[in-house]
N, C-alpha and C positions, 0 to 999 in steps of 0.2 A: 785900805791894808786888806780889809775882809772881802771886798768884792772881787778883786783879781783872782785869788784861789779860788773862788767859788765859780767864777766865769770859767777858769782854767779847768776845773773839775767837771764841769757841765760839758764844755767841748770835748773833753776826753772820753766822757760817757756817751756823746753822741758819735764820736768817731768808732768806739767800740760797739756800738750799737748798728753801724754799717750805713748810717747817714751819709759820712763822708768817705767812707771806706771805698765805695765806686761811685761811679757816675754814669749817666745815660748818654750815649752817643746821638747825634741827631740820625734819625730814622725817616726816611721819606714814606708817603703814604704807599708807594708802589713797593719799596722793600718791606713794608709791614705786611702788605698783602701776600707777597711772596714767602715771608716767615711763616705766616699763618697756614699756609699750604702744608707745612710739616708737621701739622698735628690735626686735631687734638690727639692725645695719648692717655690711656691705653685706647684701641680701638674697640669697636663691638665684637664679640665672639665670633668666629666663623664657623661656617658649617658646609661640607663637601656633600652635594648632592650625588656624586658617584659612589658614596661610602654610606650606607644605611646606619652605620653605627657613629658617624662623625657627630660631635656635640652630645652624645648620650652619656649619661653617667656610668653605666654599665660597661659600654665600649671603652670609655676612657681608663676606667679602673682595670679591665682586663688588659688594656694596652701598656699601662705603667707596670703591671707585674710581668708580662711578658718581655718589655723593654730591658728589666733587669736580670732576665733569666739566661743564663749562660747554656743551659740545656738545648737551646735553638740551634746552637752550633753543632758543627760536626764532632769536635773533640769534646763539647760539652765544658769548654772553658772561656768561650767569647760570648759576651751579650752585646746588645747594642750600646749599653752603658760603658761598656769598655773603651769605646771611641768617643761616644758622646757623654762627656762627663759633666754633672751638673756643676761641680766645682771648678770647672775650666770652660765656662760660657757655653756647655754642652757641645764642646770640641774636645781635643785633646793635647792643644798645645804643641804639637809636631808640626815639623815642615812638611813631612810626609806621612799619608795616613798607613795604617796597618794594612798589608797585602797590595798596595798599590804599586806593584813591581812593574807593571806595564806602561801606566800613566804618569806616575810620580805626582799625583794631587794630594793637597791637604784634606783634612777632614773639616768639612764646612760646620758651622755653628747651626743649632737648631733653633735659635731664637727666632720667633716670628715666622717660623717656616710655613704654618697653616695659610698664610695670606699670599703665597707665591702661586703662580700658574703654570710654571715650568720648575722642575726639579733636578738637581745634581748640577755641577759646573757645566756641563755640557746639554743640559735640558733634556736628557733622554727618558725623563719621567714626565707624564704629563698628569699625574695626581700623585698627591704625597703617599698612597698606599701602593702606588706601582712603584715609586723610587724605593719603599722599604722592602720590597721584595728582592731588589737587586743584591744587597750584601748578603741577604740569607741564602742566596743560591750561588752567589761568586765563591769559587774554590780558593781564591787569594783572601778571602775574608772569614765568613762565617761558615761557609760551606756545609749549609744544613740540609737544604733540599725539601721537597714537600713531605716525604715520608717523615723525616725528622718533627716537623713542625705538627703533623697529622696525629703522630704516636704520642706526642706531649699532650696535646688536647685531650685526646682520647684516654691517655693513660693516667693522667693526673687529676685526682678527684676534684681538687679546688679549680683547677684551670677548666675543667670540664663543667663545673658548676657555673663559673663565671662567664664561660662561652654561651651557656645555655640561657643566662640572664641577658647577655648582650645581643645575641643573636635570635633567640626566641625557640631554639631546638637544640637537642643534644648533638655534639660533634657526629657527623654522619662518616660514610666510608670513602667519599671522593677526598683523595689527598691533595689534590691540586686546589680545590674549593676552600678546604682547610688552610692551605699555604695563603692563598688570597684573604681568607677572613682574617689569618693572624696579622698580615699585614696592614688589613683595615683597622684593625684593633690597636696596632702600633700607631698609624696614623693619627688615630681618634685621640691618644695621648699626646703624640708630638705636636699636635695642632694647639695645645693648651699652652705651650712654653712661649708666653708673651713677657718680653724684656720690661723691666721696671721703669717708671718715671724718672727724669733725669733733670739736672739743673737747667738744660735747654728747654724742657717743656714748662718749667715754671717760669722762664724768661718770655717764651713764645706766648704763653697765657696771658702774663702781665702786660706785654707789649701791645697785644692785640685789644686787651680791656682799657688801654690808656693808663694803667697802673704805674705811673713812673717810679714810684718808691720801690714797688716790687720788682721792675725791671732792672732799677739800678743796682740790685744786688749781684747781678750777672757780671762777673769779671770783664774788665775792659778788653783784656786780650782776646778773650772769647767772642766778645761783640765785633772787635776788629775782625777776627777769623771768619765770622758768620757774615759779615759784609762782603769779604773776599770771596767765601763761598759761593754766594747768590749773586756776586757781581762779577768782577773782572775774572776771577778763575772758571766761573760757569760750572762749577761742579753739580749744581742741581739739575743740570740737563739729564743726567743719567741717574744721580743719587736725589731722587726727588720724593714727594709725598711724606707722610708720617713715618713710613719705614725707611726713608732715604735711600730707595732703589726703585728702578724701573721694573725690576725683576726680568728685564731682558738681557741681550748679550752685546759685547763689544770687543773689539781688538784694541788693546791700551798699550801696545808695545813691549808686552812681557814675552822673551824668546819662547817658543813654543816648541824647540828641539829638547826631547828628553835626554838622550844620549847620541852619540855619532850614528847617524843613519836612521834614527827613529824621531818621529815627531807626534805632537799630540793634535789631532785635527779639531779638538775643541766642538763647538756647536755642530760643525759639518758632520762629524762622526755621531754626535748624540741625535741628530735627526734621523741618520740611518737606523740606528738601534731603536729608537722610538718607533718608527714605521714597522720595523721587524717583530716588535714585542706582542705577544698575545695578551698582554696585560694592558695594553693602551686602552684609552678610553672608547676606541671604536669596536673593541671586543666585548665578549660576552658577560664580563665580571663588572661592567658599568652599572651601578644601581640605579641611575636616572634614567626611568623609562621616557622620558620626554625627548632624550637626546639632545636637548639643549647646550650640554657641555661638551660636545664633540666637534664643535665649529673650528675651534682654534687649532684641533689636532688636524682635523680634515684638511684645512685650508692652508696649512704651514708648508712653505717651500724650502726645499734643501737646495742652495745655491753655494757657488765656490765661494762667495765673498763670506760665507759663515766660516771660512777655515780659520782656525785660530782665536776664534770668538769665545768667550767665556760669560758666565753670568755675573751680571753687576751685584755684588753683594749689599746687602742693607748695611747701615753704618751704626745702629744702635749697639751700643757695648763694644764698639770697635777698637778702643783702647786697651779693653782687657782681654781681646781675643785673637792676638797674634800667634804665629807669624801670619804673613799677608801675601795676598794674591792667590790664584788658585793652585799653584805650585810651592807655596810657602817660602818664595825666594827672597822675600824682603822681611828683615827681622822686627823693625821698629815702625812706629807711626812716622818718625822722622825720615826713616828709609822711603816710606811711600810717598811723602810729600816730596822729597827729593827727587823721586822718580819722575813725578809729574811735573817738576819744575824743570827738569833737564832731559825729558824723554826725546828720543831721536826720530825725527819723521821717518827715517829709513828703516825703522823697526816696524812702521804701520803697512798693512797691505794697501797696494797700490790700487787694487781692483774695489775697494772698499770704500765706505763714507768715513772719513777721519772723525773719531771722537774726541780725540785729545790733541793738544798742541803744547809743546814747551812753555811753561808759564814763566819762567825766568824770574823766580820769586827772590826778594831779598831775604837775609836772615831773619829779620824782624816779621816779615810776612809769613814766611814759613812756621815760625815760632807761633803767631797768633793762630795759624790755620791749625797746628797740632792743638794749641789750647780750646779752640771750638770743638774739633773732634772729640778731645777728652770730655767735654760737657755733655756728650752723647752717652756717658757711662754713669752706672750707678749700681750700688751693692745689692744684689738680688737678695730677696726673702729666702730664709732656709726652707727647703721643701719638707714637710712631715713624711713620715713613713705611709705608704700607700695603706688603705685599709684592707682588710682580708677580703678577699673574693665572696666567700660564703660563709659569714659569722655563725 
C-alpha cells in the first residue's frame, strides 16, 4: 500500500525532470557527422582585413553610435537602426523595406552578417563596409551623401573624438574618405551582431559528445525535422555550416516580377553594380595592402544564369524574423515549407542548375521541419546602452 504511491511519485518526478519527456531517435554515424558540421556556436570573432577598424573596440563603439544617429540621413530623421531594429532581429518586420520603390525587397537581418563574403540580396557589395555605404547614399533610403557624414564627424565633438580614437587622427577634409570611414565604423559594429545559442546547439553538442541524456531533451518533432533537413529534403546543400547558409545565391522559384513590365534581376544586376562601384575591394579604399582579399571580386563572372538569383539567408533566428524570401512574399515558416513542398519546376530558370525540387511533404513532415527550424531560435540578451565615445 505504501510502495505503489512512492513508485508512482518517483515515476512522476522522472517524467517532470525530462527523462521520459523526450527520447532520442536513432542517429547513424554519417548523420551525426553531418549534424556536427552545423556547429560549434558561437564562432570565433571575425575581422575584415579590408577595414582597419574591424574588430577594434574604438571602431566598434564609434560604429554603434553612428548606427543609431539619424543625423546621417538627409532629413535627419532616419538612422540605420530605423530599419535594422534590435527588437526585431535587426530587421524591421516589414515585407518591403523603406524606400525600395524600385526593387521591392525586404530588409535583411544583420545577425551574423560579418561572416559573409557577399552582401545584399544581390551581392552588390563585396565587403560589409561597402554595403553600408549604399543606404547612406541612396536617395530612397537615408539620402545622406559624403558631405553629410563628413560634416557630422567634423562638427560633433564626441564623434570627432571617437573618430580620432578609432582611426588615429582627427577627421580630415576629404568628404568621400570620411564617408568610407563612417561605413567602416558601422561595419565594425555590425560584425559584432552574433545570434545567441539555441536548443539546436545544445542538441548538436550533446549528440556529437555521445551524451544521450542531454540529446534526449531535444523535442522529437525537431529531431525528425532535422533528419529530414539533412536527409531527403537536402536543405543543407544550401543552408550549410554553423550559420546554415552557403552565403551564395540561387533561384528557388520565387517570382522576380516586381510589377507589370518590371523585373528584379537579382544577382545579375548586383554583379553589374559591384563592378561599377568605386568602393569595391579593387578600389583605393581597401585597407589590405596584400591584395589577398581581392581574388573573389576579381574572378567572379557575370552570367545570364545569375538572373533571378538571390542570396541564401542564414537560418539562425529564422522563426523570429519573418516575413520571408527576398521580397517578403511569404508570411510564415509554414508558408516557406509549403513553397518548397509544392514549388513548380516551371518557375525555375531553364539555363541554370536547379537548386530545388518539389519535396511533396506530408502534413506531419511539414510540421516536423517547422519544429526544427524553430529550434534555431533563441531570445537574445538585452543590449546595454553604448558607452560614451569620450568620457
